[in-house]
Structures are given as structure tokens and as C-alpha cells.
N, C-alpha and C positions, 0 to 999 in steps of 0.2 A: 500288288501296285498295277502287275499289267492285266490282271483282271478287272480290275477296278477300273481302269483306263477302256479296257475292249468294251466292260458293261456299260459304259458311259457313251461310247461312241453309238451302241448298240440303240440304246435309248434313245437318242438324238436321231438316229435314223427312222427309230417308230414313229418319231413325233414329224420328222419331214414330212412322212409316209402320209400318215394321217393327214396334215394340213392340205399336200397335194389333192387328197381324195375329196376332201372338202370342197377345194377350189375345183375341181373337175368335175362335183355333182353339182355347184352352184353353176359351169359354164353351160354343161347340159340343160339345167333347167332352163336357162335364159334362151339355150340355142329352139330350145321345144316350146317354149312361151309365145305365142304370136306377138306381133308389134303391134304398139298402138297406134289404133285410125288415124285418120286425118281427124275425123269428129270428137275422138278423144284428146286428140293433142290438143285442139283447137280450146277444147272445152276446159283441158286443166290450164293452159296458158293464159285464158281470159279469167279463169279464176284468179290463179296470183295476180295481174296485173290491175283487176278491182283490189284485191284487199292491199296492193301498194297506193293505190290512188284515195282508198280510205283514210290511210294513215298520213298520206300528206295533205289529205284537207282537214285532219282533223288536229294538226299542229297548231294553226289560228284560228282565231276568234274573227265572225263575219259580222262584227254589229256598227258597220259604217252605214255609207250612203245607201239608200232605197235602191239604187242600181247593183251594188256589191250584193246585197240581201236575195233579191231578184236570180242574180245570176249565181249566185252560190245554190237559192233554192233549183234554181235548175238544175246544178250539178249534183246535188243529193237525190233531185227523182231519178235521173237517168243510171246514178249507181243501182238506188234500190230496184227500178225494172230490169237492170242487168242481172242483180242477184236474183230477182223473183223468175226470169229466161233459164237461169240454172235449175233452180228448183223445178220448175214445173217440167224441163228436161227430164230430170233425174227419175221424175214423179211418172214418166212416160204421158205428161199429158201435154202434146207436140203442139194442138191447134191454139191451145191458150198462150205456150211460149213463142208462138209466130205471130201470134196478135199483139207481143207486146215488142216486137223490132223495130214497127216503125215509131211509135211512143218515144223510142229513144234519140231516133232519127228527130222529131216533133222537139223535144228539149233542146238540141243541138242546133238546130235549125233557129228556134223561138231565142237562145242565147247568145245567138252569132249576133242577131237581127236587132237585140237591144242594148248588145256593146257597141255596135257600130254605126247600127241608123235610127234608133228610136230617139226620140226626143226626153227629157226629163220628165215633162209631162205625161207622154204616152206610156213612160216607164211606170211612173206614178201610178195612174191611172189602171195600167195592166197588173198591178200588184194588188188590186184590190178588184177584180173584175169588172171595171168600169172600162175598159177598153176592149174592143173587138179588132184582134188581131189581122194584118192582112191574108189573103189565101197562102197557102203553103205555098204553093208554085211562086207568087209574087216575092213572098221574103225570099224564096231561094235565090231567084232571077236577082234580086238585089245586092243581097251577100257576096255570090259568089264573085263578083268580079271587086268587089273590095277585099277580099281576104286572099283570092287568088293573086291580086298584086301585092297586097302585104307580104305574101309568105309564098314564096318562089319554088317551094318544094315538090318535085314533081310528086309524092304522094297524095299531096292536097288534091292537086287537079283531079287526078286519078280515081280520089274518092269522089269529088263530086260526080264526075263521068259515072263513077258507079252508083251512088245514090237515086243519078237521072235515071238510068237503064231501069233500078229494081223499085221506084215509087210506086206505081202503080199496081206492080204484085205485093208487095208489102200491104199496100192499104186494102188489097181484097184478103189477107190474112188477118188485119183487124177489123174490118167493116164488114165479115162474113160474108166475104164475095164468091164469085163463082170457084176460084183456086182453092179455096176452104171448104167450099163446100164439096167439091170432087175429091178430095184427098180424107174426105170421109169414108169413102167407099174402096174396097177392094171386090173387083169385078160386083158381084152382086150383092156382096156380104157389107155393111156397117162394120167396119175395120179400115183405120189410118192406115194409110199408100203412102205416108211421105218418104219421099225419097233421103239417100245419103245428102245429096248435095244439098238439097233444101236445107237440111237438120244441121250440117256444116256451116250456112251461110246463116243459120237461125243463131248460131255462137261467134261468128267471124266479123257481121258488119255491126253489133251494139260493140264490141270491144275495140272495132277500130274506130266508130264514131266517138265512142267513151274517150279513149284517146285524147282525140283531135280537140273534144270540148275543154276536157281537161288542161292541155297544155294552152288552148285560148283562155281561159279562165286566170291560170295562172300567172299566164301574159298581161295580163288585163289586169290583175293584181299588183303588178309591179315584182312578181315573184320568178326572177330569171331561173333560180337553181333548179326549182320545181319544176319549171316550164321547159327544161332543158332536159332532167332526167325524162320527163314523159316523152318528150320530142324522142330521146332515144329508144325509149320501149317502145314508141310508135317506129319507127324506123328497122328496129329490130324485128316486129312482129310481124311488119310488113313483109319483110326478106323472109322471113322463116313459112309461112303460109301463104303469099301471093299466089307463086308457079304453082303450086301444088292443088290450090283450088281450082285456078286455070284447066289443068290437066284433069279436072274432072267434069268440067262445062262439057 
């Protein structure tokens, strides 16, 4: 009986040693593995957020007024552009990914303008390509005070300022301007030379804009619950990456 007890104790000790060995190996692998970069973190988080926004959007039908359908259409386009940016970046088609960053902003600005500024007639005409939208800058100038007053959160105002600073840069990438041309070369070789911060912004800005677009959309639909969840995600995302991005500029 004593032998049996001693044998059991010995077996248990081997089991514990094996467990500790495995845990030690896992810890060593973790320590030797490089931490995820800012770009990888932003990409991973953005993909998660987009999937959640898709889930929330698909929970209801949008067959009501023409305004509802137009707004839902802009949201869907923005989500698709967002996913396309991720696919293009994964395939190292960086220029094309950057070219899609501003169209996400276009959806956001047009949706905000349709929601708060446009008349019913303008909305109906816009849905049939019979209406010429004001220049983006004009729409931006009109919607900024409306949403800044309606929503006093700091992140809204900071995003408007951020967009204002980046507008010409994003337009250059979208319209094959000087910035897009310059990034096609590394010294004298036709080899992309996009910087890490440019790539991080290519992932970051569309996600920030998508979150604010989705919140505005849910609130316009009277969906407080989904609007609040989206706002929580936006606040968490902003807190997680704002400081890290500012350090890289």
C-alpha cells in the first residue's frame, strides 16, 4: 500500500513537471515572439469592428422612406470600401488601398448631409443621380456645426479637425496626385515607398469614420441601443490608438 501511495505521488509529480514544462515553453515562445505592430493592431481591431457593424446592420430591414434607404446604402458602401481596403493591403496593393480611404469619408459626409441638411426633394433626386451634390468642402462646412452642436463629445470635434488636415492628402491618393505618384518610387526604382504611418492611417481613418457614420445612422433610425454600442466601440478605439498614432507622426 505504501508503495502504491509513493508510486501515485511520483506519477503526479511527473504530471506537474510536464505541465510546468509546457507552460515554460509557451512563455518562452511568447517572449521570443515580436509584439504586434501598430499597423497589425489597427488592422485586426478594424476588422473586428467592421464585422460587428455588419451584424448590427443586418438585424433589421430598411424598406422605409427614401431617406432611410439612401442612408442605409451609404452605410453599406462604406462597409464594403472598408473591407476592400483590408483585402488590398493584405495583397500589398497599397496604392489602391489608400485610394479608397477618401471614398469612405465621402460616404460619411454625404450621409450626414442627407440626414441633416438635404430636403426631401434633394434626397429623392440624389437617389436617382438627378441631383448634383455641393462640393465636399461646402457640405463639410455645413454639417460640421450641426453635428458639433448636437454631439459635444471631444472625439467628434477632433475627427473633424483630423479630416480637415488630411483632406488634400487623401484626395491626392484617390485622384493619382503627387503623393500617390511619389510613393511609386524608391530612389530610382519603380518600387512602392509608403511609410509605416501612412499605412497605419490607411487602416485607422476609415475605421474611425465608419464608427461615427454607423452611430449617426443608428441614431437617425431611432436605435438607441445600437447607437450606444457603436459609441462605446468608438470611444474604446480612439483611446486605444490615438496616442500611439500621435507618437508616430
